[in-house]
C-alpha positions as CSV (number, residue, x, y, z in Angstrom):
1,X,-0.1,0.4,-0.4
2,X,1.3,3.1,-0.7
3,X,1.2,6.4,1.4
4,X,-2.2,8.2,0.2
5,X,-1.7,11.6,-1.2
6,X,-4.2,13.2,0.8
7,X,-2.5,13.3,4.8
8,X,-4.8,13.4,7.5
9,X,-6.3,16.8,9.1
10,X,-3.4,18.8,10.4
11,X,-1.0,15.9,9.5
12,X,0.9,18.0,6.7
13,X,0.9,21.7,8.7
14,X,2.4,19.4,12.0
15,X,4.5,18.1,9.8
16,X,6.4,21.2,8.5
17,X,6.9,23.0,11.7
18,X,8.7,19.8,12.9
19,X,10.9,20.9,10.1
20,X,11.1,24.3,11.4
21,X,11.6,23.5,14.4
22,X,14.1,21.3,13.8
23,X,16.2,23.7,12.2
24,X,15.2,26.7,14.7
25,X,16.9,24.3,17.4
26,X,20.0,23.0,15.7
27,X,20.6,27.0,14.4
28,X,20.2,27.7,18.5
29,X,22.2,25.0,20.0
30,X,25.0,24.4,17.5
31,X,27.5,22.3,18.1
32,X,28.6,23.2,22.0
33,X,24.4,24.7,22.8
34,X,22.9,21.0,24.1
35,X,22.5,19.6,27.8
36,X,21.5,15.6,28.4
37,X,18.5,17.1,29.0
38,X,17.2,18.9,25.6
39,X,19.7,15.9,23.7
40,X,17.2,13.5,25.3
41,X,14.4,15.3,24.1
42,X,15.6,15.5,20.9
43,X,16.2,11.9,21.0
44,X,12.9,10.9,22.1
45,X,11.4,13.1,19.4
46,X,13.4,11.4,16.9
47,X,11.9,7.7,18.2
48,X,8.8,9.0,18.5
49,X,8.5,10.1,14.9
50,X,10.2,6.8,13.4
51,X,7.9,4.5,15.0
52,X,4.8,6.9,13.2
53,X,6.6,6.2,10.3
54,X,7.3,2.7,10.4
55,X,3.9,2.1,11.1
56,X,3.3,4.1,7.5
57,X,3.4,1.1,4.9
58,X,5.3,2.8,2.8
59,X,7.8,4.5,4.1
60,X,11.3,3.5,3.7
61,X,12.2,0.3,6.0
62,X,16.1,1.2,5.7
63,X,15.6,5.1,6.7
64,X,12.9,3.9,9.6
65,X,15.3,1.2,10.9
66,X,18.6,3.3,10.9
67,X,17.1,5.4,13.5
68,X,16.0,3.4,16.4
69,X,19.8,2.5,16.4
70,X,21.4,5.3,16.0
71,X,19.4,7.1,18.5
72,X,20.2,4.4,21.2
73,X,23.6,4.5,20.4
74,X,23.8,7.9,21.2
75,X,21.8,7.2,24.3
76,X,24.9,5.3,26.1
77,X,27.1,6.3,28.3
78,X,29.6,9.0,27.5
79,X,27.9,9.6,24.3
80,X,26.4,12.9,24.7
81,X,29.2,14.5,27.1
């Protein structure tokens, strides 16, 4: 089954807001502006979106399957120090 041409109500707008927020956050934080709590929040968001996209039957399996291991590695002790 392929993805529909039309998203559910509000989905496209919310997805656009996610992209804009991610870009704003990246600009704000830069390479040295992260705390452990902020990084954990971002990793949680990535996991949530990855799980949601994984539920879409036409989501590229390779892209969603690589995200979860990446966030797991980032959460290892010492990875965010």
